[in-house]
C-alpha positions in Angstrom: 59.2 -36.5 -16.8 58.9 -38.4 -20.0 58.1 -41.6 -18.1 55.3 -39.9 -16.2 53.9 -38.6 -19.4 54.0 -42.0 -21.1 52.3 -43.5 -18.0 49.4 -41.0 -18.2 49.1 -41.7 -21.9 49.0 -45.5 -21.2 46.1 -45.0 -18.8 44.3 -42.9 -21.3 44.9 -45.5 -24.0 43.5 -48.2 -21.7 40.4 -46.1 -21.0 39.6 -45.1 -24.6 41.3 -47.6 -26.8 40.1 -51.0 -28.2 36.5 -50.0 -27.5 35.0 -53.4 -28.3 37.3 -55.1 -25.7 37.0 -52.5 -22.9 34.7 -53.0 -19.9 33.1 -49.6 -20.4 32.2 -50.5 -24.0 30.7 -53.8 -22.9 28.7 -52.2 -20.0 27.3 -49.5 -22.2 26.2 -52.1 -24.8 24.6 -54.2 -22.1 22.8 -51.3 -20.6 21.5 -50.2 -24.0 20.1 -53.6 -24.7 18.6 -54.2 -21.3 14.9 -53.5 -20.8 14.0 -50.7 -18.4 13.3 -51.9 -14.8 9.7 -52.5 -14.0 8.1 -50.2 -11.4 7.8 -52.0 -8.0 5.1 -51.2 -5.5 6.3 -50.5 -2.0 5.1 -52.5 0.8 3.3 -50.7 3.7 6.5 -51.0 5.8 8.7 -49.6 3.0 6.2 -46.7 2.4 6.1 -45.9 6.1 9.9 -45.9 6.3 10.2 -43.6 3.2 7.7 -41.2 4.7 9.6 -41.2 8.0 12.9 -40.5 6.3 11.4 -37.6 4.3 9.9 -36.1 7.5 13.3 -36.6 9.3 15.2 -34.9 6.5 12.8 -32.0 6.4 13.3 -31.5 10.2 16.9 -30.5 9.4 18.7 -33.7 10.2 21.4 -35.1 7.8 20.5 -38.2 5.8 23.0 -40.3 7.7 21.4 -39.5 11.0 18.5 -41.8 10.5 17.4 -41.9 14.2 17.7 -38.1 14.6 19.2 -38.7 18.0 21.9 -36.1 18.1 23.6 -33.8 15.6 25.6 -30.6 16.0 26.1 -27.8 13.5 28.2 -24.7 13.8 26.6 -21.4 12.9 28.6 -18.8 11.0 29.7 -15.8 13.1 29.2 -13.7 10.0 25.5 -14.7 10.0 25.3 -14.1 13.8 26.7 -10.6 13.4 24.3 -9.9 10.6 21.3 -11.0 12.7 22.5 -9.3 15.8 23.1 -6.1 13.9 19.6 -6.1 12.6 18.1 -6.7 16.1 20.2 -4.0 17.8 19.4 -1.5 15.1 15.8 -1.7 16.1 16.5 -0.8 19.8 14.6 2.3 20.8 15.4 4.9 23.5 14.5 8.5 24.2 17.6 10.3 22.9 17.4 12.1 19.6 19.4 10.7 16.7 20.2 7.5 18.6 21.8 4.7 16.6 23.5 1.4 17.2 25.8 -0.5 14.8 27.5 -3.8 15.6 31.2 -3.8 14.9 32.5 -7.1 16.0 31.3 -10.5 17.2 33.6 -13.1 18.7 32.8 -16.6 20.0 30.8 -19.5 18.8 27.2 -20.4 18.0 25.7 -23.9 17.4 22.5 -25.6 16.5 21.7 -29.1 17.8 19.2 -31.7 16.7 18.2 -33.8 19.7 15.7 -36.5 19.2 14.2 -34.7 16.2 14.0 -31.3 18.0 16.1 -28.3 17.2 18.0 -26.5 19.9 20.6 -23.7 19.8 23.1 -22.0 21.9 25.9 -19.4 21.8 28.7 -17.9 23.8 29.7 -14.5 22.4 31.3 -11.2 23.2 30.5 -8.3 20.9 31.1 -4.6 20.4 28.8 -2.0 18.9 29.1 1.7 18.1 26.5 4.1 19.5 25.6 7.7 18.8 23.1 10.3 20.0 22.3 14.0 19.9 22.7 16.0 23.1 22.1 19.8 23.2 23.0 20.1 19.5 26.2 18.0 19.8 26.6 14.5 18.5 28.1 12.2 21.0 29.6 8.9 19.8 31.1 5.9 21.5 31.7 2.2 21.8 29.9 -0.3 24.0 31.0 -3.9 24.7 29.2 -6.9 26.0 32.1 -9.0 27.4 30.1 -12.2 27.8 26.8 -13.3 26.4 25.9 -17.0 27.0 22.5 -18.2 25.8 21.8 -19.7 29.2 23.0 -16.7 31.2 21.2 -13.8 29.4 20.1 -12.4 32.7 23.7 -11.8 33.7 24.7 -9.4 30.9 27.0 -6.5 31.5 27.8 -3.5 29.3 31.0 -1.5 29.2 30.5 1.9 27.7 33.0 4.6 26.6 32.4 7.9 24.7 34.7 9.1 22.0 36.5 12.4 22.5 36.6 13.2 18.8 35.1 16.4 17.5 31.6 16.6 16.1 31.1 15.7 12.4 30.8 19.3 11.1 34.2 20.9 10.7 34.7 24.0 12.8 32.2 23.0 15.4 33.1 22.2 18.9 33.2 18.6 20.0 31.0 17.3 22.8 31.9 18.5 26.3 32.9 16.2 29.1 29.4 16.6 30.5 27.8 15.6 27.2 30.0 12.6 26.9 29.0 11.5 30.4 25.3 11.9 29.5 25.9 10.0 26.3 27.5 7.1 28.2 24.4 7.1 30.5 22.2 6.9 27.4 24.1 4.0 26.0 24.0 2.2 29.3 20.2 2.5 29.3 20.3 0.0 26.4 21.4 -2.8 28.8 17.8 -4.0 29.7 17.0 -4.1 26.0 19.8 -6.5 25.2 18.4 -9.5 26.8 15.2 -9.7 24.7 17.2 -8.9 21.6 19.6 -11.8 22.4 16.6 -14.1 23.1 15.4 -13.3 19.6 18.8 -14.1 18.2 18.7 -17.5 20.0 15.4 -18.2 18.4 16.7 -17.3 15.0 19.7 -19.7 15.6 17.2 -22.4 16.5 15.1 -21.8 13.4 18.1 -21.5 11.0 
């Protein structure tokens, strides 16, 4: 351990000791005495290249991808869930007290830059909680979309189940079997609304 400590001390000594003989001291002195560089006017070609690079960077491409030919970026599922939750919370149907809350999103989402143009895609499965009021009873449940691919949004399916738990107010009866059945039907009525919501999600992924 003492040898390691002395080795570290030796490096520190070499870096900081004998200032007038060290390279860092010489470089600092040389820089201090050197005149500032004179501004240089860009040629037309250099100016055009600089403008093209700025436009390319603003398009979302990395600096290393000068040609903007192809670049792939992963999109956080946490961000996807946040956006999807906001979109589904805006869904409207005719049942009183209806609500939707996204619980889980699994899968992947990506953004691509192809020849300077942004594209996006995802392959997800997600679950959301739903609730509505039926004849004075609150019916709750879970709905799951087992597969949602950006290029197959017209093939979505929805698996719906109603909870058997009692209503929120203590002492009140829970929803009947018939109310749970009607609640499931209400939740299934959301299926046609999911495709446009996921199309909006795809656009948000592209614009991200």
